[in-house]
PQR file of N, CA, C, O and H, with PARSE charges and radii, in Angstrom:
ATOM      1  N   UNK A   1     -15.279 -13.311   1.807 -0.4000 1.5000
ATOM      2  CA  UNK A   1     -14.271 -14.221   1.315 -0.0000 2.0000
ATOM      3  C   UNK A   1     -13.757 -13.803  -0.053  0.5500 1.7000
ATOM      4  O   UNK A   1     -12.557 -13.890  -0.316 -0.5500 1.4000
ATOM      5  N   UNK A   2     -14.650 -13.349  -0.928 -0.4000 1.5000
ATOM      6  CA  UNK A   2     -14.255 -12.928  -2.266 -0.0000 2.0000
ATOM      7  C   UNK A   2     -13.334 -11.716  -2.190  0.5500 1.7000
ATOM      8  O   UNK A   2     -12.419 -11.576  -3.001 -0.5500 1.4000
ATOM      9  H   UNK A   2     -15.624 -13.279  -0.714  0.4000 1.0000
ATOM     10  N   UNK A   3     -13.573 -10.846  -1.222 -0.4000 1.5000
ATOM     11  CA  UNK A   3     -12.737  -9.658  -1.061 -0.0000 2.0000
ATOM     12  C   UNK A   3     -11.309 -10.063  -0.718  0.5500 1.7000
ATOM     13  O   UNK A   3     -10.359  -9.507  -1.269 -0.5500 1.4000
ATOM     14  H   UNK A   3     -14.317 -10.960  -0.563  0.4000 1.0000
ATOM     15  N   UNK A   4     -11.151 -11.015   0.176 -0.4000 1.5000
ATOM     16  CA  UNK A   4      -9.814 -11.474   0.553 -0.0000 2.0000
ATOM     17  C   UNK A   4      -9.086 -12.112  -0.625  0.5500 1.7000
ATOM     18  O   UNK A   4      -7.879 -11.926  -0.785 -0.5500 1.4000
ATOM     19  H   UNK A   4     -11.922 -11.467   0.624  0.4000 1.0000
ATOM     20  N   UNK A   5      -9.810 -12.859  -1.445 -0.4000 1.5000
ATOM     21  CA  UNK A   5      -9.208 -13.455  -2.634 -0.0000 2.0000
ATOM     22  C   UNK A   5      -8.784 -12.366  -3.609  0.5500 1.7000
ATOM     23  O   UNK A   5      -7.715 -12.449  -4.213 -0.5500 1.4000
ATOM     24  H   UNK A   5     -10.790 -13.010  -1.315  0.4000 1.0000
ATOM     25  N   UNK A   6      -9.622 -11.348  -3.760 -0.4000 1.5000
ATOM     26  CA  UNK A   6      -9.305 -10.238  -4.667 -0.0000 2.0000
ATOM     27  C   UNK A   6      -8.073  -9.488  -4.171  0.5500 1.7000
ATOM     28  O   UNK A   6      -7.187  -9.160  -4.961 -0.5500 1.4000
ATOM     29  H   UNK A   6     -10.490 -11.281  -3.269  0.4000 1.0000
ATOM     30  N   UNK A   7      -8.010  -9.215  -2.870 -0.4000 1.5000
ATOM     31  CA  UNK A   7      -6.864  -8.495  -2.320 -0.0000 2.0000
ATOM     32  C   UNK A   7      -5.584  -9.320  -2.382  0.5500 1.7000
ATOM     33  O   UNK A   7      -4.489  -8.760  -2.436 -0.5500 1.4000
ATOM     34  H   UNK A   7      -8.729  -9.482  -2.228  0.4000 1.0000
ATOM     35  N   UNK A   8      -5.710 -10.626  -2.376 -0.4000 1.5000
ATOM     36  CA  UNK A   8      -4.509 -11.468  -2.463 -0.0000 2.0000
ATOM     37  C   UNK A   8      -3.825 -11.331  -3.814  0.5500 1.7000
ATOM     38  O   UNK A   8      -2.624 -11.579  -3.927 -0.5500 1.4000
ATOM     39  H   UNK A   8      -6.600 -11.081  -2.332  0.4000 1.0000
ATOM     40  N   UNK A   9      -4.576 -10.938  -4.843 -0.4000 1.5000
ATOM     41  CA  UNK A   9      -3.986 -10.729  -6.171 -0.0000 2.0000
ATOM     42  C   UNK A   9      -3.510  -9.296  -6.369  0.5500 1.7000
ATOM     43  O   UNK A   9      -2.805  -9.008  -7.336 -0.5500 1.4000
ATOM     44  H   UNK A   9      -5.552 -10.737  -4.752  0.4000 1.0000
ATOM     45  N   UNK A  10      -3.888  -8.395  -5.465 -0.4000 1.5000
ATOM     46  CA  UNK A  10      -3.499  -6.986  -5.579 -0.0000 2.0000
ATOM     47  C   UNK A  10      -2.104  -6.773  -5.010  0.5500 1.7000
ATOM     48  O   UNK A  10      -1.615  -7.573  -4.212 -0.5500 1.4000
ATOM     49  H   UNK A  10      -4.461  -8.630  -4.680  0.4000 1.0000
ATOM     50  N   UNK A  11      -1.471  -5.686  -5.433 -0.4000 1.5000
ATOM     51  CA  UNK A  11      -0.122  -5.341  -4.968 -0.0000 2.0000
ATOM     52  C   UNK A  11      -0.225  -4.381  -3.788  0.5500 1.7000
ATOM     53  O   UNK A  11      -0.814  -3.307  -3.907 -0.5500 1.4000
ATOM     54  H   UNK A  11      -1.868  -5.037  -6.081  0.4000 1.0000
ATOM     55  N   UNK A  12       0.343  -4.765  -2.662 -0.4000 1.5000
ATOM     56  CA  UNK A  12       0.352  -3.895  -1.490 -0.0000 2.0000
ATOM     57  C   UNK A  12       1.294  -2.730  -1.748  0.5500 1.7000
ATOM     58  O   UNK A  12       2.471  -2.937  -2.041 -0.5500 1.4000
ATOM     59  H   UNK A  12       0.821  -5.638  -2.566  0.4000 1.0000
ATOM     60  N   UNK A  13       0.786  -1.510  -1.640 -0.4000 1.5000
ATOM     61  CA  UNK A  13       1.598  -0.314  -1.850 -0.0000 2.0000
ATOM     62  C   UNK A  13       2.172   0.169  -0.530  0.5500 1.7000
ATOM     63  O   UNK A  13       3.370   0.426  -0.415 -0.5500 1.4000
ATOM     64  H   UNK A  13      -0.171  -1.342  -1.402  0.4000 1.0000
ATOM     65  N   UNK A  14       1.291   0.291   0.474 -0.4000 1.5000
ATOM     66  CA  UNK A  14       1.696   0.873   1.749 -0.0000 2.0000
ATOM     67  C   UNK A  14       0.755   0.404   2.843  0.5500 1.7000
ATOM     68  O   UNK A  14      -0.435   0.199   2.606 -0.5500 1.4000
ATOM     69  H   UNK A  14       0.318   0.082   0.380  0.4000 1.0000
ATOM     70  N   UNK A  15       1.297   0.234   4.047 -0.4000 1.5000
ATOM     71  CA  UNK A  15       0.466  -0.059   5.201 -0.0000 2.0000
ATOM     72  C   UNK A  15       0.747   0.979   6.257  0.5500 1.7000
ATOM     73  O   UNK A  15       1.899   1.228   6.614 -0.5500 1.4000
ATOM     74  H   UNK A  15       2.264   0.400   4.240  0.4000 1.0000
ATOM     75  N   UNK A  16      -0.315   1.585   6.756 -0.4000 1.5000
ATOM     76  CA  UNK A  16      -0.199   2.556   7.823 -0.0000 2.0000
ATOM     77  C   UNK A  16      -0.870   2.034   9.074  0.5500 1.7000
ATOM     78  O   UNK A  16      -1.192   0.850   9.177 -0.5500 1.4000
ATOM     79  H   UNK A  16      -1.250   1.383   6.467  0.4000 1.0000
ATOM     80  N   UNK A  17      -1.077   2.931  10.026 -0.4000 1.5000
ATOM     81  CA  UNK A  17      -1.696   2.548  11.290 -0.0000 2.0000
ATOM     82  C   UNK A  17      -3.186   2.265  11.140  0.5500 1.7000
ATOM     83  O   UNK A  17      -3.752   1.490  11.911 -0.5500 1.4000
ATOM     84  H   UNK A  17      -0.816   3.892   9.943  0.4000 1.0000
ATOM     85  N   UNK A  18      -3.822   2.886  10.153 -0.4000 1.5000
ATOM     86  CA  UNK A  18      -5.272   2.765   9.998 -0.0000 2.0000
ATOM     87  C   UNK A  18      -5.706   1.879   8.839  0.5500 1.7000
ATOM     88  O   UNK A  18      -6.804   1.323   8.872 -0.5500 1.4000
ATOM     89  H   UNK A  18      -3.363   3.516   9.526  0.4000 1.0000
ATOM     90  N   UNK A  19      -4.865   1.733   7.813 -0.4000 1.5000
ATOM     91  CA  UNK A  19      -5.321   1.015   6.619 -0.0000 2.0000
ATOM     92  C   UNK A  19      -4.143   0.511   5.792  0.5500 1.7000
ATOM     93  O   UNK A  19      -2.988   0.870   6.019 -0.5500 1.4000
ATOM     94  H   UNK A  19      -3.973   2.185   7.787  0.4000 1.0000
ATOM     95  N   UNK A  20      -4.484  -0.339   4.821 -0.4000 1.5000
ATOM     96  CA  UNK A  20      -3.526  -0.811   3.828 -0.0000 2.0000
ATOM     97  C   UNK A  20      -3.986  -0.305   2.462  0.5500 1.7000
ATOM     98  O   UNK A  20      -5.182  -0.297   2.168 -0.5500 1.4000
ATOM     99  H   UNK A  20      -5.423  -0.631   4.636  0.4000 1.0000
ATOM    100  N   UNK A  21      -3.035   0.117   1.633 -0.4000 1.5000
ATOM    101  CA  UNK A  21      -3.346   0.553   0.275 -0.0000 2.0000
ATOM    102  C   UNK A  21      -2.830  -0.477  -0.711  0.5500 1.7000
ATOM    103  O   UNK A  21      -1.696  -0.946  -0.611 -0.5500 1.4000
ATOM    104  H   UNK A  21      -2.064   0.111   1.871  0.4000 1.0000
ATOM    105  N   UNK A  22      -3.680  -0.817  -1.663 -0.4000 1.5000
ATOM    106  CA  UNK A  22      -3.336  -1.795  -2.682 -0.0000 2.0000
ATOM    107  C   UNK A  22      -3.507  -1.180  -4.060  0.5500 1.7000
ATOM    108  O   UNK A  22      -4.306  -0.264  -4.255 -0.5500 1.4000
ATOM    109  H   UNK A  22      -4.601  -0.436  -1.745  0.4000 1.0000
ATOM    110  N   UNK A  23      -2.736  -1.705  -5.020 -0.4000 1.5000
ATOM    111  CA  UNK A  23      -2.894  -1.356  -6.426 -0.0000 2.0000
ATOM    112  C   UNK A  23      -3.422  -2.599  -7.121  0.5500 1.7000
ATOM    113  O   UNK A  23      -2.899  -3.698  -6.933 -0.5500 1.4000
ATOM    114  H   UNK A  23      -2.088  -2.450  -4.861  0.4000 1.0000
ATOM    115  N   UNK A  24      -4.475  -2.416  -7.932 -0.4000 1.5000
ATOM    116  CA  UNK A  24      -5.087  -3.552  -8.614 -0.0000 2.0000
ATOM    117  C   UNK A  24      -5.792  -3.055  -9.869  0.5500 1.7000
ATOM    118  O   UNK A  24      -5.731  -1.874 -10.211 -0.5500 1.4000
ATOM    119  H   UNK A  24      -4.900  -1.524  -8.084  0.4000 1.0000
ATOM    120  N   UNK A  25      -6.456  -3.971 -10.539 -0.4000 1.5000
ATOM    121  CA  UNK A  25      -7.296  -3.622 -11.686 -0.0000 2.0000
ATOM    122  C   UNK A  25      -8.726  -3.984 -11.332  0.5500 1.7000
ATOM    123  O   UNK A  25      -8.997  -5.049 -10.778 -0.5500 1.4000
ATOM    124  H   UNK A  25      -6.507  -4.930 -10.261  0.4000 1.0000
ATOM    125  N   UNK A  26      -9.634  -3.077 -11.663 -0.4000 1.5000
ATOM    126  CA  UNK A  26     -11.061  -3.307 -11.426 -0.0000 2.0000
ATOM    127  C   UNK A  26     -11.789  -2.956 -12.706  0.5500 1.7000
ATOM    128  O   UNK A  26     -11.710  -1.821 -13.176 -0.5500 1.4000
ATOM    129  H   UNK A  26      -9.414  -2.212 -12.112  0.4000 1.0000
ATOM    130  N   UNK A  27     -12.490  -3.908 -13.268 -0.4000 1.5000
ATOM    131  CA  UNK A  27     -13.170  -3.747 -14.556 -0.0000 2.0000
ATOM    132  C   UNK A  27     -12.193  -3.275 -15.632  0.5500 1.7000
ATOM    133  O   UNK A  27     -12.545  -2.481 -16.505 -0.5500 1.4000
ATOM    134  H   UNK A  27     -12.555  -4.830 -12.886  0.4000 1.0000
ATOM    135  N   UNK A  28     -10.966  -3.775 -15.552 -0.4000 1.5000
ATOM    136  CA  UNK A  28      -9.955  -3.466 -16.555 -0.0000 2.0000
ATOM    137  C   UNK A  28      -9.239  -2.139 -16.384  0.5500 1.7000
ATOM    138  O   UNK A  28      -8.397  -1.781 -17.208 -0.5500 1.4000
ATOM    139  H   UNK A  28     -10.680  -4.420 -14.843  0.4000 1.0000
ATOM    140  N   UNK A  29      -9.562  -1.399 -15.322 -0.4000 1.5000
ATOM    141  CA  UNK A  29      -8.933  -0.095 -15.099 -0.0000 2.0000
ATOM    142  C   UNK A  29      -8.050  -0.144 -13.861  0.5500 1.7000
ATOM    143  O   UNK A  29      -8.374  -0.842 -12.900 -0.5500 1.4000
ATOM    144  H   UNK A  29     -10.245  -1.689 -14.652  0.4000 1.0000
ATOM    145  N   UNK A  30      -6.933   0.590 -13.870 -0.4000 1.5000
ATOM    146  CA  UNK A  30      -6.087   0.634 -12.675 -0.0000 2.0000
ATOM    147  C   UNK A  30      -6.844   1.270 -11.510  0.5500 1.7000
ATOM    148  O   UNK A  30      -7.543   2.268 -11.678 -0.5500 1.4000
ATOM    149  H   UNK A  30      -6.670   1.157 -14.651  0.4000 1.0000
ATOM    150  N   UNK A  31      -6.693   0.681 -10.344 -0.4000 1.5000
ATOM    151  CA  UNK A  31      -7.469   1.096  -9.173 -0.0000 2.0000
ATOM    152  C   UNK A  31      -6.599   1.075  -7.923  0.5500 1.7000
ATOM    153  O   UNK A  31      -5.670   0.276  -7.810 -0.5500 1.4000
ATOM    154  H   UNK A  31      -6.124  -0.130 -10.208  0.4000 1.0000
ATOM    155  N   UNK A  32      -6.911   1.957  -6.996 -0.4000 1.5000
ATOM    156  CA  UNK A  32      -6.300   1.935  -5.669 -0.0000 2.0000
ATOM    157  C   UNK A  32      -7.384   1.490  -4.696  0.5500 1.7000
ATOM    158  O   UNK A  32      -8.498   2.013  -4.712 -0.5500 1.4000
ATOM    159  H   UNK A  32      -7.665   2.606  -7.088  0.4000 1.0000
ATOM    160  N   UNK A  33      -7.049   0.523  -3.852 -0.4000 1.5000
ATOM    161  CA  UNK A  33      -8.003  -0.015  -2.883 -0.0000 2.0000
ATOM    162  C   UNK A  33      -7.491   0.296  -1.487  0.5500 1.7000
ATOM    163  O   UNK A  33      -6.321   0.068  -1.179 -0.5500 1.4000
ATOM    164  H   UNK A  33      -6.143   0.098  -3.838  0.4000 1.0000
ATOM    165  N   UNK A  34      -8.366   0.812  -0.654 -0.4000 1.5000
ATOM    166  CA  UNK A  34      -8.006   1.099   0.730 -0.0000 2.0000
ATOM    167  C   UNK A  34      -8.758   0.132   1.630  0.5500 1.7000
ATOM    168  O   UNK A  34      -9.989   0.103   1.639 -0.5500 1.4000
ATOM    169  H   UNK A  34      -9.316   0.997  -0.904  0.4000 1.0000
ATOM    170  N   UNK A  35      -8.014  -0.649   2.376 -0.4000 1.5000
ATOM    171  CA  UNK A  35      -8.617  -1.611   3.297 -0.0000 2.0000
ATOM    172  C   UNK A  35      -8.378  -1.128   4.724  0.5500 1.7000
ATOM    173  O   UNK A  35      -7.244  -1.089   5.200 -0.5500 1.4000
ATOM    174  H   UNK A  35      -7.014  -0.626   2.368  0.4000 1.0000
ATOM    175  N   UNK A  36      -9.443  -0.770   5.382 -0.4000 1.5000
ATOM    176  CA  UNK A  36      -9.339  -0.391   6.795 -0.0000 2.0000
ATOM    177  C   UNK A  36      -9.492  -1.657   7.624  0.5500 1.7000
ATOM    178  O   UNK A  36     -10.419  -2.437   7.402 -0.5500 1.4000
ATOM    179  H   UNK A  36     -10.365  -0.802   4.995  0.4000 1.0000
ATOM    180  N   UNK A  37      -8.603  -1.865   8.565 -0.4000 1.5000
ATOM    181  CA  UNK A  37      -8.675  -3.064   9.382 -0.0000 2.0000
ATOM    182  C   UNK A  37      -9.070  -2.691  10.806  0.5500 1.7000
ATOM    183  O   UNK A  37      -8.765  -1.593  11.271 -0.5500 1.4000
ATOM    184  H   UNK A  37      -7.851  -1.231   8.746  0.4000 1.0000
ATOM    185  N   UNK A  38      -9.754  -3.610  11.500 -0.4000 1.5000
ATOM    186  CA  UNK A  38     -10.242  -3.308  12.852 -0.0000 2.0000
ATOM    187  C   UNK A  38      -9.108  -3.189  13.866  0.5500 1.7000
ATOM    188  O   UNK A  38      -8.057  -3.816  13.735 -0.5500 1.4000
ATOM    189  H   UNK A  38     -10.002  -4.502  11.122  0.4000 1.0000
ATOM    190  N   UNK A  39      -9.349  -2.387  14.851 -0.4000 1.5000
ATOM    191  CA  UNK A  39      -8.408  -2.209  15.960 -0.0000 2.0000
ATOM    192  C   UNK A  39      -8.945  -2.970  17.166  0.5500 1.7000
ATOM    193  O   UNK A  39     -10.075  -2.747  17.601 -0.5500 1.4000
ATOM    194  H   UNK A  39     -10.202  -1.878  14.958  0.4000 1.0000
ATOM    195  N   UNK A  40      -8.143  -3.848  17.686 -0.4000 1.5000
ATOM    196  CA  UNK A  40      -8.579  -4.665  18.824 -0.0000 2.0000
ATOM    197  C   UNK A  40      -8.794  -3.836  20.088  0.5500 1.7000
ATOM    198  O   UNK A  40      -9.608  -4.191  20.940 -0.5500 1.4000
ATOM    199  H   UNK A  40      -7.226  -4.029  17.332  0.4000 1.0000
ATOM    200  N   UNK A  41      -8.063  -2.736  20.201 -0.4000 1.5000
ATOM    201  CA  UNK A  41      -8.147  -1.920  21.412 -0.0000 2.0000
ATOM    202  C   UNK A  41      -9.295  -0.910  21.357  0.5500 1.7000
ATOM    203  O   UNK A  41      -9.584  -0.258  22.360 -0.5500 1.4000
ATOM    204  H   UNK A  41      -7.402  -2.448  19.509  0.4000 1.0000
ATOM    205  N   UNK A  42      -9.949  -0.771  20.207 -0.4000 1.5000
ATOM    206  CA  UNK A  42     -10.999   0.228  20.041 -0.0000 2.0000
ATOM    207  C   UNK A  42     -12.365  -0.432  20.168  0.5500 1.7000
ATOM    208  O   UNK A  42     -12.575  -1.540  19.674 -0.5500 1.4000
ATOM    209  H   UNK A  42      -9.714  -1.300  19.392  0.4000 1.0000
ATOM    210  N   UNK A  43     -13.284   0.248  20.827 -0.4000 1.5000
ATOM    211  CA  UNK A  43     -14.647  -0.261  20.958 -0.0000 2.0000
ATOM    212  C   UNK A  43     -15.258  -0.403  19.560  0.5500 1.7000
ATOM    213  O   UNK A  43     -15.092   0.488  18.727 -0.5500 1.4000
ATOM    214  H   UNK A  43     -13.113   1.148  21.227  0.4000 1.0000
ATOM    215  N   UNK A  44     -15.958  -1.502  19.291 -0.4000 1.5000
ATOM    216  CA  UNK A  44     -16.485  -1.751  17.945 -0.0000 2.0000
ATOM    217  C   UNK A  44     -17.394  -0.637  17.409  0.5500 1.7000
ATOM    218  O   UNK A  44     -17.326  -0.306  16.226 -0.5500 1.4000
ATOM    219  H   UNK A  44     -16.093  -2.225  19.968  0.4000 1.0000
ATOM    220  N   UNK A  45     -18.230  -0.066  18.254 -0.4000 1.5000
ATOM    221  CA  UNK A  45     -19.124   1.010  17.793 -0.0000 2.0000
ATOM    222  C   UNK A  45     -18.328   2.253  17.425  0.5500 1.7000
ATOM    223  O   UNK A  45     -18.610   2.897  16.414 -0.5500 1.4000
ATOM    224  H   UNK A  45     -18.286  -0.335  19.215  0.4000 1.0000
ATOM    225  N   UNK A  46     -17.342   2.590  18.234 -0.4000 1.5000
ATOM    226  CA  UNK A  46     -16.487   3.737  17.932 -0.0000 2.0000
ATOM    227  C   UNK A  46     -15.733   3.489  16.624  0.5500 1.7000
ATOM    228  O   UNK A  46     -15.631   4.380  15.781 -0.5500 1.4000
ATOM    229  H   UNK A  46     -17.113   2.067  19.055  0.4000 1.0000
ATOM    230  N   UNK A  47     -15.216   2.296  16.466 -0.4000 1.5000
ATOM    231  CA  UNK A  47     -14.482   1.942  15.254 -0.0000 2.0000
ATOM    232  C   UNK A  47     -15.365   2.109  14.019  0.5500 1.7000
ATOM    233  O   UNK A  47     -14.924   2.657  13.009 -0.5500 1.4000
ATOM    234  H   UNK A  47     -15.299   1.572  17.151  0.4000 1.0000
ATOM    235  N   UNK A  48     -16.599   1.643  14.097 -0.4000 1.5000
ATOM    236  CA  UNK A  48     -17.529   1.742  12.973 -0.0000 2.0000
ATOM    237  C   UNK A  48     -17.838   3.199  12.635  0.5500 1.7000
ATOM    238  O   UNK A  48     -17.863   3.571  11.462 -0.5500 1.4000
ATOM    239  H   UNK A  48     -16.957   1.199  14.918  0.4000 1.0000
ATOM    240  N   UNK A  49     -18.072   4.021  13.654 -0.4000 1.5000
ATOM    241  CA  UNK A  49     -18.365   5.438  13.421 -0.0000 2.0000
ATOM    242  C   UNK A  49     -17.179   6.162  12.800  0.5500 1.7000
ATOM    243  O   UNK A  49     -17.342   6.951  11.870 -0.5500 1.4000
ATOM    244  H   UNK A  49     -18.052   3.718  14.607  0.4000 1.0000
ATOM    245  N   UNK A  50     -15.983   5.891  13.318 -0.4000 1.5000
ATOM    246  CA  UNK A  50     -14.785   6.532  12.771 -0.0000 2.0000
ATOM    247  C   UNK A  50     -14.563   6.127  11.315  0.5500 1.7000
ATOM    248  O   UNK A  50     -14.272   6.976  10.472 -0.5500 1.4000
ATOM    249  H   UNK A  50     -15.850   5.249  14.074  0.4000 1.0000
ATOM    250  N   UNK A  51     -14.698   4.847  11.020 -0.4000 1.5000
ATOM    251  CA  UNK A  51     -14.524   4.383   9.643 -0.0000 2.0000
ATOM    252  C   UNK A  51     -15.535   5.018   8.711  0.5500 1.7000
ATOM    253  O   UNK A  51     -15.190   5.421   7.600 -0.5500 1.4000
ATOM    254  H   UNK A  51     -14.935   4.157  11.704  0.4000 1.0000
ATOM    255  N   UNK A  52     -16.786   5.112   9.152 -0.4000 1.5000
ATOM    256  CA  UNK A  52     -17.828   5.708   8.327 -0.0000 2.0000
ATOM    257  C   UNK A  52     -17.506   7.171   8.036  0.5500 1.7000
ATOM    258  O   UNK A  52     -17.560   7.603   6.885 -0.5500 1.4000
ATOM    259  H   UNK A  52     -17.067   4.785  10.054  0.4000 1.0000
ATOM    260  N   UNK A  53     -17.174   7.927   9.067 -0.4000 1.5000
ATOM    261  CA  UNK A  53     -16.866   9.354   8.880 -0.0000 2.0000
ATOM    262  C   UNK A  53     -15.656   9.561   7.974  0.5500 1.7000
ATOM    263  O   UNK A  53     -15.670  10.423   7.095 -0.5500 1.4000
ATOM    264  H   UNK A  53     -17.130   7.576  10.003  0.4000 1.0000
ATOM    265  N   UNK A  54     -14.627   8.779   8.190 -0.4000 1.5000
ATOM    266  CA  UNK A  54     -13.416   8.914   7.372 -0.0000 2.0000
ATOM    267  C   UNK A  54     -13.692   8.585   5.919  0.5500 1.7000
ATOM    268  O   UNK A  54     -13.192   9.256   5.016 -0.5500 1.4000
ATOM    269  H   UNK A  54     -14.616   8.079   8.904  0.4000 1.0000
ATOM    270  N   UNK A  55     -14.483   7.558   5.697 -0.4000 1.5000
ATOM    271  CA  UNK A  55     -14.821   7.184   4.323 -0.0000 2.0000
ATOM    272  C   UNK A  55     -15.628   8.283   3.646  0.5500 1.7000
ATOM    273  O   UNK A  55     -15.368   8.613   2.489 -0.5500 1.4000
ATOM    274  H   UNK A  55     -14.889   7.013   6.430  0.4000 1.0000
ATOM    275  N   UNK A  56     -16.597   8.851   4.345 -0.4000 1.5000
ATOM    276  CA  UNK A  56     -17.408   9.937   3.793 -0.0000 2.0000
ATOM    277  C   UNK A  56     -16.521  11.135   3.449  0.5500 1.7000
ATOM    278  O   UNK A  56     -16.675  11.727   2.381 -0.5500 1.4000
ATOM    279  H   UNK A  56     -16.808   8.583   5.285  0.4000 1.0000
ATOM    280  N   UNK A  57     -15.611  11.492   4.326 -0.4000 1.5000
ATOM    281  CA  UNK A  57     -14.718  12.624   4.076 -0.0000 2.0000
ATOM    282  C   UNK A  57     -13.789  12.354   2.890  0.5500 1.7000
ATOM    283  O   UNK A  57     -13.508  13.257   2.101 -0.5500 1.4000
ATOM    284  H   UNK A  57     -15.486  11.010   5.193  0.4000 1.0000
ATOM    285  N   UNK A  58     -13.320  11.132   2.766 -0.4000 1.5000
ATOM    286  CA  UNK A  58     -12.454  10.790   1.633 -0.0000 2.0000
ATOM    287  C   UNK A  58     -13.213  10.900   0.316  0.5500 1.7000
ATOM    288  O   UNK A  58     -12.679  11.413  -0.667 -0.5500 1.4000
ATOM    289  H   UNK A  58     -13.548  10.398   3.406  0.4000 1.0000
ATOM    290  N   UNK A  59     -14.448  10.426   0.291 -0.4000 1.5000
ATOM    291  CA  UNK A  59     -15.256  10.512  -0.930 -0.0000 2.0000
ATOM    292  C   UNK A  59     -15.492  11.976  -1.291  0.5500 1.7000
ATOM    293  O   UNK A  59     -15.383  12.343  -2.461 -0.5500 1.4000
ATOM    294  H   UNK A  59     -14.882  10.010   1.090  0.4000 1.0000
ATOM    295  N   UNK A  60     -15.810  12.808  -0.322 -0.4000 1.5000
ATOM    296  CA  UNK A  60     -16.015  14.232  -0.596 -0.0000 2.0000
ATOM    297  C   UNK A  60     -14.753  14.882  -1.139  0.5500 1.7000
ATOM    298  O   UNK A  60     -14.818  15.697  -2.059 -0.5500 1.4000
ATOM    299  H   UNK A  60     -15.899  12.510   0.628  0.4000 1.0000
ATOM    300  N   UNK A  61     -13.615  14.526  -0.578 -0.4000 1.5000
ATOM    301  CA  UNK A  61     -12.342  15.085  -1.047 -0.0000 2.0000
ATOM    302  C   UNK A  61     -12.056  14.662  -2.482  0.5500 1.7000
ATOM    303  O   UNK A  61     -11.606  15.473  -3.291 -0.5500 1.4000
ATOM    304  H   UNK A  61     -13.562  13.864   0.169  0.4000 1.0000
ATOM    305  N   UNK A  62     -12.314  13.406  -2.798 -0.4000 1.5000
ATOM    306  CA  UNK A  62     -12.103  12.914  -4.154 -0.0000 2.0000
ATOM    307  C   UNK A  62     -13.018  13.653  -5.139  0.5500 1.7000
ATOM    308  O   UNK A  62     -12.590  14.019  -6.234 -0.5500 1.4000
ATOM    309  H   UNK A  62     -12.680  12.747  -2.141  0.4000 1.0000
ATOM    310  N   UNK A  63     -14.262  13.865  -4.749 -0.4000 1.5000
ATOM    311  CA  UNK A  63     -15.200  14.583  -5.624 -0.0000 2.0000
ATOM    312  C   UNK A  63     -14.754  16.023  -5.855  0.5500 1.7000
ATOM    313  O   UNK A  63     -14.859  16.539  -6.968 -0.5500 1.4000
ATOM    314  H   UNK A  63     -14.610  13.568  -3.860  0.4000 1.0000
ATOM    315  N   UNK A  64     -14.252  16.672  -4.797 -0.4000 1.5000
ATOM    316  CA  UNK A  64     -13.745  18.049  -4.954 -0.0000 2.0000
ATOM    317  C   UNK A  64     -12.557  18.083  -5.921  0.5500 1.7000
ATOM    318  O   UNK A  64     -12.453  18.977  -6.761 -0.5500 1.4000
ATOM    319  H   UNK A  64     -14.166  16.252  -3.893  0.4000 1.0000
ATOM    320  N   UNK A  65     -11.677  17.111  -5.791 -0.4000 1.5000
ATOM    321  CA  UNK A  65     -10.504  17.036  -6.677 -0.0000 2.0000
ATOM    322  C   UNK A  65     -10.942  16.828  -8.135  0.5500 1.7000
ATOM    323  O   UNK A  65     -10.383  17.436  -9.048 -0.5500 1.4000
ATOM    324  H   UNK A  65     -11.761  16.385  -5.109  0.4000 1.0000
ATOM    325  N   UNK A  66     -11.922  15.986  -8.337 -0.4000 1.5000
ATOM    326  CA  UNK A  66     -12.406  15.734  -9.705 -0.0000 2.0000
ATOM    327  C   UNK A  66     -13.028  16.980 -10.297  0.5500 1.7000
ATOM    328  O   UNK A  66     -12.882  17.230 -11.494 -0.5500 1.4000
ATOM    329  H   UNK A  66     -12.376  15.493  -7.594  0.4000 1.0000
ATOM    330  N   UNK A  67     -13.727  17.778  -9.476 -0.4000 1.5000
ATOM    331  CA  UNK A  67     -14.337  19.022  -9.984 -0.0000 2.0000
ATOM    332  C   UNK A  67     -13.260  20.009 -10.428  0.5500 1.7000
ATOM    333  O   UNK A  67     -13.401  20.687 -11.445 -0.5500 1.4000
ATOM    334  H   UNK A  67     -13.845  17.574  -8.504  0.4000 1.0000
ATOM    335  N   UNK A  68     -12.191  20.075  -9.653 -0.4000 1.5000
ATOM    336  CA  UNK A  68     -11.102  21.011  -9.965 -0.0000 2.0000
ATOM    337  C   UNK A  68     -10.339  20.559 -11.208  0.5500 1.7000
ATOM    338  O   UNK A  68      -9.850  21.380 -11.983 -0.5500 1.4000
ATOM    339  H   UNK A  68     -12.077  19.524  -8.827  0.4000 1.0000
ATOM    340  N   UNK A  69     -10.247  19.268 -11.382 -0.4000 1.5000
ATOM    341  CA  UNK A  69      -9.560  18.738 -12.571 -0.0000 2.0000
ATOM    342  C   UNK A  69      -8.316  18.053 -12.216  0.5500 1.7000
ATOM    343  O   UNK A  69      -7.616  17.550 -13.095 -0.5500 1.4000
ATOM    344  H   UNK A  69     -10.644  18.600 -10.752  0.4000 1.0000
TER
END
């Protein structure tokens, strides 16, 4: 519930087929929030696995970018 309240104050930047991107402030710093929403046509276990893998890959990509500068 707190997440929904927080997102209601954030600015929606873009919505795609897999997620919504928001701009907000977190601990006083500008932040981008990615909200992945469930797909009704996808099996719940498959959906969970795909979300987990995508999130892990995104974190790795962000870390690589930070190393490069």
